C-alpha positions, -999 to 999 in steps of 0.1 A, spaced: -208 253 421 -204 250 460 -175 249 481 -151 220 484 -150 204 518 -133 175 534 -150 141 527 -152 111 552 -164 75 549 -189 69 578 -198 32 580 -212 37 614 -202 2 628 -195 -3 662 -164 -23 671 -179 -38 703 -214 -50 691 -221 -76 664 -250 -58 646 -262 -64 609 -240 -44 584 -259 -11 575 -278 -11 610 -257 19 624 -263 39 591 -300 32 592 -299 46 625 -278 78 612 -301 82 585 -331 79 606 -320 103 633 -301 128 610 -269 120 625 -233 105 616 -218 87 645 -190 66 659 -190 39 686 -173 42 721 -138 30 723 -110 26 749 -76 39 751 -56 67 736 -62 57 700 -100 59 706 -97 93 725 -78 107 693 -103 94 670 -132 111 691 -113 144 692 -110 144 656 -147 135 650 -157 159 675 -137 186 659 -145 184 623 -159 215 609 -195 220 602 -199 214 565 -177 183 563 -191 158 537 -200 122 550 -210 92 532 -224 62 544 -241 29 531 -274 17 543 -284 -18 548 -293 -24 511 -257 -12 502 -271 24 487 -247 53 493 -259 83 511 -243 120 512 -246 144 541 -231 173 558 -224 178 593 -244 208 607 -235 208 643 -216 200 673 -207 166 688 -230 151 716 -232 118 733 -263 97 724 -274 73 753 -308 65 739 -320 28 735 -317 32 697 -280 44 699 -272 15 723 -289 -10 700 -266 -2 672 -235 11 694 -234 44 679 -230 70 708 -208 97 695 -230 119 670 -232 150 650 -263 164 633 -262 158 594 -283 170 566 -286 140 544 -297 143 508 -334 131 502 -322 103 480 -296 75 479 -268 81 453 -263 56 426 -232 36 422 -224 53 389 -226 86 405 -203 80 437 -168 94 432 -143 65 425 -122 72 456 -153 71 478 -163 39 464 -127 24 470 -126 33 505 -159 14 512 -146 -14 491 -116 -17 515 -141 -24 543 -135 -19 581 -154 1 607 -132 32 609 -146 68 603 -118 79 578 -112 107 554 -110 104 516 -80 121 506 -88 128 469 -92 165 453 -115 149 426 -136 132 448 -140 164 468 -152 182 437 -174 155 427 -189 152 459 -197 191 462 -211 187 430 -235 160 440 -244 181 469 -251 210 449 -276 191 424 -292 176 454 -299 209 473 -314 228 445 
């Protein structure tokens, strides 16, 4: 089995735009990125620093407009995306990601990951759960064979 790595919930929902749920994730899946929106103040600056500083190989989970889960891994550095597509969904701070080729079924998603999504919210946040990290790595390994 592959290496264990931190896992993050990435709803990709901008705080300052009223866009349909899943639109940011659809953007991320279509453009092979994971991202967060712009923010203001010290808290937003800290969030951006943490996001930009995540190591390559970090796992990210998102949900598309239909509610299906998708698993990816960060593959490169932070950049600012000012494209029309990014502006439309409000996702400007992005990292390249390799997404698995298929959605992950509800029964396959680690319980701790599903729980972080069930809580709702727009924050990019870490899922602190050793079992979820092991299960995520196993899903990744099976999907990249």
